[in-house]
C-alpha positions in Angstrom: 134.9 311.8 176.1 134.0 313.9 173.3 135.0 313.1 169.7 138.0 315.6 170.0 139.3 314.4 173.0 139.1 311.1 171.6 140.9 312.3 168.4 143.9 313.8 170.8 143.9 311.1 172.7 144.2 308.3 169.9 147.0 310.6 168.6 148.7 310.4 172.0 148.6 306.7 171.9 149.8 306.4 168.3 152.9 308.2 169.5 153.4 306.6 172.7 153.1 303.1 170.7 155.4 303.7 168.2 157.9 305.0 170.8 157.6 301.8 172.7 157.8 299.7 169.3 160.8 301.9 168.3 162.3 301.0 172.2 161.3 297.0 171.8 162.2 295.7 168.4 165.0 298.2 167.2 166.6 299.2 170.5 165.6 295.9 172.1 165.5 298.1 175.5 161.8 298.1 176.4 160.9 300.4 179.3 157.4 298.9 180.0 156.1 295.6 180.2 154.1 293.6 177.9 151.1 294.0 179.9 151.1 297.8 179.7 151.9 297.5 176.1 148.9 295.3 175.5 146.5 297.6 177.4 147.8 300.8 175.4 147.1 298.7 172.1 143.7 297.6 173.6 142.9 301.5 174.2 143.6 302.6 170.7 141.7 299.6 169.4 138.8 300.6 171.1 138.8 304.3 170.6 139.5 303.6 166.7 136.4 301.1 166.6 134.3 304.1 168.1 136.1 306.8 166.0 136.2 304.7 162.6 137.1 308.0 161.0 140.4 308.7 162.7 141.8 305.5 161.5 144.9 306.2 159.7 147.3 304.0 157.3 150.0 304.2 159.7 148.5 303.6 163.1 150.2 300.8 164.8 146.4 299.0 164.7 146.9 298.7 161.1 150.2 296.5 160.5 147.8 293.5 159.9 144.2 293.3 158.8 144.6 293.4 154.8 142.8 290.5 152.7 144.7 288.1 151.1 146.0 289.4 147.3 145.9 287.5 144.2 149.0 288.6 142.9 151.8 290.9 143.5 152.3 293.9 141.6 155.1 295.8 140.3 157.5 298.8 141.7 159.8 300.8 139.6 162.8 301.4 141.1 163.9 304.9 140.4 167.3 304.0 141.3 168.1 300.8 140.3 169.0 298.3 143.0 172.1 296.6 141.4 174.0 293.8 142.9 177.6 293.9 144.1 180.8 292.2 143.2 182.4 289.8 144.9 185.8 289.8 146.6 186.7 286.2 148.2 189.6 287.1 150.0 191.7 289.8 151.3 193.6 290.2 147.9 190.5 290.6 145.9 189.7 293.4 148.5 192.8 295.1 148.1 192.6 294.7 143.9 189.1 296.6 144.4 190.8 299.6 146.5 193.9 299.5 144.1 191.2 299.6 141.2 189.2 302.8 142.7 192.4 304.6 143.1 193.1 303.6 139.3 189.5 304.9 138.1 189.9 308.2 140.3 193.5 308.9 138.9 194.7 308.6 142.3 198.3 307.6 143.8 198.3 304.0 144.8 199.6 305.2 148.4 196.4 307.4 148.7 194.2 306.4 151.8 190.6 306.2 150.6 187.9 306.4 153.7 185.3 303.3 153.5 182.4 302.1 155.6 182.1 298.4 156.4 179.2 296.8 157.4 177.6 293.1 157.8 176.4 291.5 154.8 173.2 290.4 156.0 171.9 286.8 154.3 168.7 287.8 153.5 166.2 289.8 151.1 166.9 293.5 149.9 163.8 295.3 150.2 163.2 299.2 149.9 160.8 301.2 151.7 159.0 304.5 150.6 158.4 307.2 153.0 156.5 310.7 152.4 156.3 313.0 154.9 157.6 310.6 157.4 154.5 308.5 156.7 155.4 304.6 155.4 153.7 304.2 151.9 155.1 301.6 150.1 157.5 298.5 149.9 159.4 296.7 146.6 161.4 293.5 146.9 164.9 294.0 144.8 163.6 291.7 142.3 165.7 292.0 139.0 167.2 295.7 140.2 164.9 297.3 137.8 161.8 296.5 139.2 160.6 294.7 142.4 157.2 293.1 143.5 155.4 295.2 145.8 155.0 293.8 148.8 153.7 296.9 151.0 151.1 295.1 152.7 153.3 292.5 154.0 156.3 294.7 154.8 154.2 296.9 157.1 153.5 293.9 159.3 157.7 293.3 160.0 157.5 295.2 163.7 161.4 297.0 163.1 159.7 298.8 159.8 158.7 301.9 161.6 155.4 303.4 160.2 156.3 307.1 161.0 159.9 308.0 161.0 161.1 309.9 164.1 161.8 313.5 164.0 165.0 314.1 165.1 167.7 317.2 164.3 167.6 317.2 160.6 164.0 317.8 159.2 161.9 314.5 157.8 162.6 314.4 154.1 159.5 315.3 151.8 160.4 311.6 150.2 162.8 309.3 151.0 163.6 305.3 149.8 164.9 303.4 152.5 167.1 300.2 151.6 167.9 297.3 153.7 167.8 293.7 154.2 164.3 291.6 155.4 165.8 288.9 157.7 165.3 285.9 160.4 167.1 285.1 163.1 168.7 281.6 163.1 166.6 280.7 166.6 163.3 282.2 164.8 164.3 280.0 161.7 164.5 276.8 163.7 161.1 277.7 165.4 159.5 278.2 162.3 160.7 275.0 160.7 159.7 272.7 163.9 156.0 274.3 163.7 156.4 273.5 160.1 157.4 270.0 160.2 154.5 269.4 163.0 151.8 270.7 160.9 153.4 268.3 157.9 154.4 271.4 155.7 157.4 271.7 153.7 160.6 273.5 155.7 162.8 276.1 154.7 166.6 275.2 153.7 167.8 278.0 155.6 166.9 281.4 157.4 167.7 283.3 154.0 164.9 281.2 152.2 162.5 281.4 155.1 162.6 285.6 154.9 162.2 285.6 151.4 159.1 283.0 151.7 157.9 284.6 154.5 157.5 288.3 152.8 156.3 287.1 149.8 153.3 285.1 151.0 150.0 286.7 149.2 148.4 286.5 153.0 149.9 289.3 155.0 148.5 287.6 157.9 151.3 284.6 157.5 153.5 287.3 156.9 152.9 288.8 160.2 152.9 285.5 161.9 156.7 285.1 161.0 159.1 286.8 163.0 161.0 288.8 160.4 163.0 291.8 160.8 164.5 294.6 158.8 168.0 296.0 158.7 168.5 299.5 156.8 171.9 299.9 155.1 171.2 302.9 152.4 169.0 305.1 150.6 167.3 305.3 147.2 166.2 308.6 146.3 165.7 311.4 148.9 164.1 314.8 148.2 164.6 317.7 150.9 168.1 316.5 152.5 171.6 316.3 151.3 173.8 313.7 152.4 177.9 313.8 151.9 179.0 310.7 153.0 177.6 306.4 153.5 178.5 307.2 156.9 176.2 310.2 157.4 173.3 307.9 155.8 173.5 305.3 158.1 173.7 307.5 161.2 170.6 309.5 159.7 168.6 306.2 158.8 169.3 305.1 162.6 168.0 308.3 164.2 164.6 308.3 161.9 164.3 305.1 164.1 165.6 302.0 161.9 167.7 299.0 162.9 171.1 299.8 160.9 173.7 297.3 159.9 175.7 296.7 163.4 178.5 296.2 163.7 179.9 298.6 161.4 183.0 300.8 161.3 184.4 303.6 159.3 187.8 302.4 158.1 190.2 305.0 157.1 192.2 302.8 154.2 191.7 299.1 153.0 193.7 297.5 155.4 191.3 298.4 158.3 188.6 297.2 156.1 190.2 293.7 155.3 190.7 293.7 159.5 187.3 294.1 160.1 186.8 291.3 157.3 188.6 289.0 159.7 187.2 290.2 162.6 183.6 289.8 161.2 184.3 286.1 160.0 185.8 285.1 163.4 182.4 286.3 164.6 179.8 285.0 162.2 179.3 281.7 164.4 178.3 283.6 167.5 175.9 286.2 165.6 172.3 286.0 165.9 171.7 286.5 162.4 173.0 284.7 159.2 176.2 286.7 157.3 177.7 285.9 154.4 180.4 288.5 154.2 180.9 291.9 154.6 180.1 295.2 152.3 182.6 297.4 151.8 181.6 301.2 150.3 183.5 304.1 149.6 182.6 306.8 152.4 182.4 310.1 150.2 179.5 310.2 147.9 180.7 312.8 145.5 183.2 309.7 144.3 180.0 307.8 143.8 179.6 309.6 140.8 182.9 309.6 139.2 183.7 306.0 139.4 180.0 305.0 138.3 178.5 301.8 137.6 178.4 298.8 135.0 175.3 297.5 133.9 175.3 294.9 136.8 177.0 296.6 139.8 178.3 299.7 141.3 182.0 300.5 141.2 182.2 302.5 144.5 181.1 299.3 146.4 182.0 295.5 147.0 180.9 292.6 148.8 183.5 290.9 150.9 182.6 287.0 150.8 183.3 284.8 153.7 184.9 281.1 153.1 182.3 278.8 152.5 180.7 276.2 154.8 182.6 272.5 153.7 182.5 269.0 154.4 183.6 265.9 152.8 181.6 263.0 150.7 182.1 261.0 147.7 181.3 261.6 143.7 179.0 258.8 143.1 178.6 260.0 139.2 179.1 262.8 136.7 176.1 263.9 134.9 176.1 266.8 131.8 173.4 269.4 131.6 172.8 271.7 128.8 172.0 275.2 129.3 170.0 277.4 127.6 172.9 278.6 125.5 174.4 275.1 124.8 177.1 275.1 127.5 177.6 271.9 128.7 178.4 271.7 132.6 179.3 268.7 134.3 177.7 268.0 137.7 178.7 265.5 140.3 176.3 263.1 141.6 177.4 263.0 145.6 176.7 260.9 148.3 174.5 263.1 150.1 176.1 265.4 153.1 174.7 268.2 155.1 176.7 271.5 154.6 175.4 274.5 156.2 171.8 273.1 157.1 171.2 272.2 153.6 171.3 268.4 152.5 173.4 268.4 149.2 173.7 265.8 146.5 174.7 267.5 143.5 177.6 269.8 143.1 178.9 271.6 139.9 182.2 270.8 138.3 181.8 274.0 136.4 183.9 273.0 133.4 186.8 270.3 132.3 189.4 273.0 132.8 188.2 272.6 136.2 188.0 269.2 136.2 191.7 269.0 135.3 192.9 271.8 137.8 191.4 269.6 140.7 192.4 266.2 138.7 189.0 265.1 140.1 187.7 261.1 139.2 184.4 259.3 139.9 185.0 257.6 143.2 186.9 260.6 145.0 186.3 261.5 148.2 186.2 265.5 147.9 185.6 268.5 149.9 182.3 270.5 149.3 181.3 273.8 150.0 178.1 275.9 149.1 180.0 278.8 147.3 178.4 282.1 148.6 176.4 279.7 151.1 174.2 278.9 148.2 175.5 276.7 145.2 177.2 273.5 146.0 181.0 273.5 144.4 183.7 271.0 144.9 186.8 272.7 145.9 189.5 269.5 147.1 190.0 266.2 146.1 191.3 263.9 149.0 194.1 262.1 147.2 195.5 260.2 149.9 192.5 257.8 149.9 192.1 256.8 146.9 191.8 252.8 145.8 192.6 252.7 142.4 189.2 252.1 141.3 188.3 255.6 140.8 187.5 256.8 137.3 188.5 259.5 135.0 185.7 262.2 134.1 185.8 262.3 130.2 184.5 265.0 128.0 181.4 264.3 125.8 181.9 264.2 122.1 178.4 265.1 121.3 175.7 266.7 123.0 174.4 264.1 125.7 170.8 265.5 125.1 170.8 265.7 121.2 173.6 264.1 119.8 175.1 267.0 117.7 178.9 267.6 117.3 180.2 269.2 120.4 183.1 272.1 120.5 185.3 273.3 122.9 185.3 277.7 123.5 187.9 278.4 125.9 187.0 276.0 129.1 183.5 275.1 127.8 182.3 272.6 125.7 179.1 273.6 123.9 176.6 272.1 121.6 176.5 274.0 118.4 173.0 273.3 117.5 170.5 275.9 117.7 167.8 273.8 117.7 169.0 271.3 120.8 165.9 270.3 122.5 167.6 270.8 125.7 168.9 274.4 124.6 165.4 275.2 123.3 163.0 274.3 125.9 165.0 276.3 128.4 164.9 279.5 125.6 161.3 279.1 124.7 160.3 279.4 128.4 162.6 282.5 128.6 161.4 284.0 125.3 157.4 283.6 126.4 157.8 285.3 129.7 156.1 288.2 130.7 159.4 290.8 130.6 160.2 289.6 127.2 157.5 288.6 124.5 154.7 287.9 127.3 153.1 284.7 125.7 150.6 284.2 128.7 150.1 279.7 128.5 153.6 279.2 127.5 155.2 278.2 130.7 158.0 275.3 130.9 155.3 272.3 130.6 154.1 273.7 127.2 157.6 274.3 126.2 158.6 270.8 127.3 155.8 269.1 125.1 156.1 271.4 122.3 159.9 270.5 121.8 159.2 266.5 122.7 156.6 266.5 120.0 158.5 267.8 117.5 156.3 271.1 116.8 158.8 273.6 117.7 162.5 273.3 116.5 163.4 277.0 116.3 162.2 279.6 118.2 160.2 281.1 114.9 158.3 278.2 114.8 156.0 279.1 117.5 154.7 281.7 114.8 153.9 278.7 112.7 151.9 276.6 115.0 148.0 275.6 114.6 144.8 275.1 116.8 145.6 271.5 115.3 149.0 271.2 116.4 148.2 272.9 119.9 145.3 270.2 120.3 148.1 267.4 120.4 149.5 268.6 123.5 148.3 267.3 126.9 145.6 269.6 128.8 144.8 271.1 125.3 141.1 271.7 124.1 139.9 274.5 121.9 139.6 276.9 124.2 143.0 276.6 125.5 144.6 276.3 122.0 142.8 279.4 120.7 143.6 281.5 123.5 147.6 280.2 123.3 147.3 281.1 119.8 145.6 284.7 120.4 148.7 285.4 123.0 151.5 284.1 120.5 149.7 286.3 117.6 149.6 289.5 120.1 153.5 289.2 120.8 153.9 289.8 116.7 154.1 293.4 117.6 157.0 294.0 120.7 158.9 297.0 121.8 162.5 296.9 120.7 164.0 296.5 124.3 161.7 293.3 125.1 162.6 291.4 121.9 166.3 292.0 122.4 166.0 290.3 126.2 163.9 287.5 124.6 166.1 286.8 121.6 168.8 285.6 124.3 171.7 287.3 123.1 174.3 286.1 125.7 175.3 289.0 128.4 172.2 290.6 127.5 169.7 291.0 130.3 166.8 293.3 130.5 169.1 296.8 131.8 171.1 296.1 128.9 168.3 295.5 126.2 166.9 298.6 127.4 170.2 300.6 127.0 170.9 298.9 123.3 167.1 300.0 122.2 167.5 303.5 123.7 170.9 304.2 121.8 170.0 302.2 118.6 166.1 303.2 118.3 166.1 300.2 115.5 166.4 296.7 115.1 168.7 297.0 112.0 170.8 299.6 113.5 171.8 297.6 116.1 172.2 294.4 113.9 174.5 296.0 111.9 176.7 297.9 114.7 180.3 297.1 115.2 182.1 296.6 118.0 183.9 300.0 118.7 180.4 301.4 118.5 179.2 298.7 121.4 181.9 299.6 123.5 181.8 303.4 123.8 178.2 303.0 124.6 178.1 303.8 128.9 177.3 300.8 130.4 178.6 298.2 127.8 181.5 296.3 128.5 183.8 294.6 126.3 182.6 290.7 126.6 178.9 292.1 126.2 179.9 294.1 123.4 181.6 290.7 122.0 179.0 288.6 122.6 176.5 291.0 120.4 178.6 290.6 117.6 179.2 287.5 117.6 175.4 286.5 118.3 174.4 288.9 114.9 177.4 287.3 112.8 176.1 283.8 113.2 173.9 282.7 110.1 171.9 280.4 112.2 170.4 282.9 114.1 169.7 285.3 111.2 168.1 282.5 109.8 165.5 282.3 112.6 165.3 286.0 113.1 164.4 286.2 109.2 162.0 283.4 109.8 160.0 285.3 112.7 160.0 288.6 110.4 158.3 286.3 107.3 155.9 285.1 109.8 154.8 288.9 110.8 156.5 289.7 113.7 157.4 293.4 113.7 159.7 294.9 116.0 158.5 298.6 117.2 161.4 301.2 116.9 161.7 303.8 119.0 160.9 307.1 117.2 162.1 310.7 117.7 159.6 312.5 119.4 159.6 315.8 117.8 156.7 317.8 119.3 154.8 316.5 122.2 153.0 318.0 125.1 154.8 314.8 127.3 158.2 315.1 125.8 160.6 315.3 128.9 158.0 315.4 131.0 157.2 313.4 134.4 153.7 312.3 134.6 152.1 310.3 137.8 148.6 308.8 137.2 146.2 308.6 140.3 142.5 307.0 140.2 140.9 304.8 137.7 140.7 305.8 134.2 137.4 305.1 132.0 139.0 305.0 128.6 142.1 302.9 128.8 144.1 300.9 131.8 146.8 302.4 133.3 149.3 300.1 131.8 148.1 301.6 128.2 147.9 305.5 129.3 151.6 304.7 130.5 153.0 303.4 127.0 151.0 306.3 125.3 153.0 308.5 127.5 156.2 306.9 126.7 155.6 306.6 123.5 155.3 310.3 123.2 158.4 311.0 125.0 157.1 311.0 128.7 158.5 309.3 131.8 155.6 307.6 134.2 156.4 307.9 137.6 154.9 305.9 140.4 154.7 308.6 142.9 154.4 312.4 143.2 157.6 314.7 143.8 158.9 318.1 142.9 160.2 316.7 139.8 156.5 315.4 138.9 155.2 317.7 135.6 151.7 316.8 135.5 149.7 314.2 137.5 146.7 312.6 135.5 143.6 312.6 137.8 140.8 309.7 137.6 138.1 308.5 138.9 138.7 307.9 143.0 141.8 309.5 143.3 144.4 308.4 146.2 146.8 310.1 148.3 148.6 311.2 145.0 146.3 313.9 144.5 146.3 315.3 148.0 150.4 315.2 147.4 150.0 317.1 144.6 147.9 319.8 145.8 150.6 320.3 148.4 153.5 320.5 146.3 151.2 322.8 143.5 151.7 320.2 140.9 149.7 320.9 137.6 146.7 318.3 137.5 145.0 317.3 134.4 141.8 315.5 134.3 141.1 312.4 131.7 139.5 314.6 129.2 142.1 316.9 128.9 145.0 314.3 129.2 142.8 312.7 125.6 143.3 315.9 124.2 146.7 316.0 124.9 147.3 312.6 123.2 144.9 313.6 120.4 141.9 311.4 121.0 
């Protein structure tokens, strides 16, 4: 066989094997035997071994084989993967329909078309394809950035390495969103195998899917029987869609498994009917479901409806009734959270609920205790709300003996002994330096996406508070080497390293500082919104409720939380103490003139003069945006040493490319 003949045969084998993968793993309708399939794979492997120059990343032989990773990288979602608001019953689904009509200014009698699909209980993931070829995969993460699981997701047999060409052309670039899941039967087999080997088993199929996809060694992921069900798209270039139903049908034609059974509903009552049917069927299906997903079908209405900071207004999750069992409350303890909220937690006689042993359940607050009329010693109905969080929903009062004891609210904090105040339904510890609050807040403050103080994890935070070295957040910036040497596991070098990390954190971008200080209801996404709007910490600190409410993405509750945070004198004292220690919050400066202002930049290859992260920060400081992938919207591609596929993509699209020397000139170095 000549080299050209080998190349042609390799391409034929790949196409044939991809077709049979689709028939077997997606359609579940194989047309050849396992032995015949194995023969095709063997022939392809042998030819690729003889001619390694013809091996491509999308070859069926390349699904497994990458070495273990030291850690997962990060991929930014170009369109945030927002979570869905819940509807817990039929009435709340109908209220969602009324809300959509109110926002659109339509009469309540108007029929709106919806898509309804199963809500698979798995791990959300986004796959990126360029020219129809699989490139990257990222978990949902926090919705803005996810973990790079490219090597692991490619081992999932229902994830196509190459999109199937059909009536519509393959887009230049498309992001497919869906759920990584595991069948109930495969979950049970996996747990049996793990138990035999004396390894830790998984609590449920969702945890098994998540844990299997997030293995550092892709070979372990490949051994687990994972599946991918597509339910939507992110960015798409070169193709336009008018409806969600059209998107689902097209994704299926490209070779993906898509949500089934699904229904195009002409009005909300058809949605409610589908909701009932799916709840009745849930136990007979091979995958775990925890509800249905309802989306407005007309994509032109999505922009009109918009999103909040957390969820889209054009979609909702209709949750099924949770799994329930009866047990007895043995005792009640109190937990203090990062914001000081005291949560009563019931200690239960252990019981299995939905495949998980439950021994604790939240009682939420004392209004809920009063509503339930629950006592210590009661027999109760416990459920896993959303199939995750244990929850008490009913007290069986008919079997009371008279020995049950009332649950009284604490008059003082169970951790620090400080005064407790009632705010609405909740009791709160008002001591800003309460050890329980402070330990949790220190851990949050130091995390990578906040102040990024490497080495300050949960164990160190607990020691710092317990030994009295840190009594408020600002105390971190007054620690000495002698202080740190008092901690278990610390020697000269580790103490110096942590002090250096704390010192490095003194210069911090505004959005990360806002996230770090723990303003109630302000997560990463909201912190970025506030930073982009106010540009400086002082302007935000001195804002008012009306200004905040008028910022797109900031709701009334969040706005009120921000105002109250900066009215609190103790918060202001701690912040002032930080600034006196030399902490400097970087303002977002208005960029007047810059070659990168308003431009999108992509880096490929290694830079000699700086790291990729440093280069990214410089471009963003000059008003530019850094993207992870090349598209027609890219303005510059900065080419370093050993550039990757982005270089070829830029050439194909005619995007302007600059080398490192020219890049340095543009940034004034």
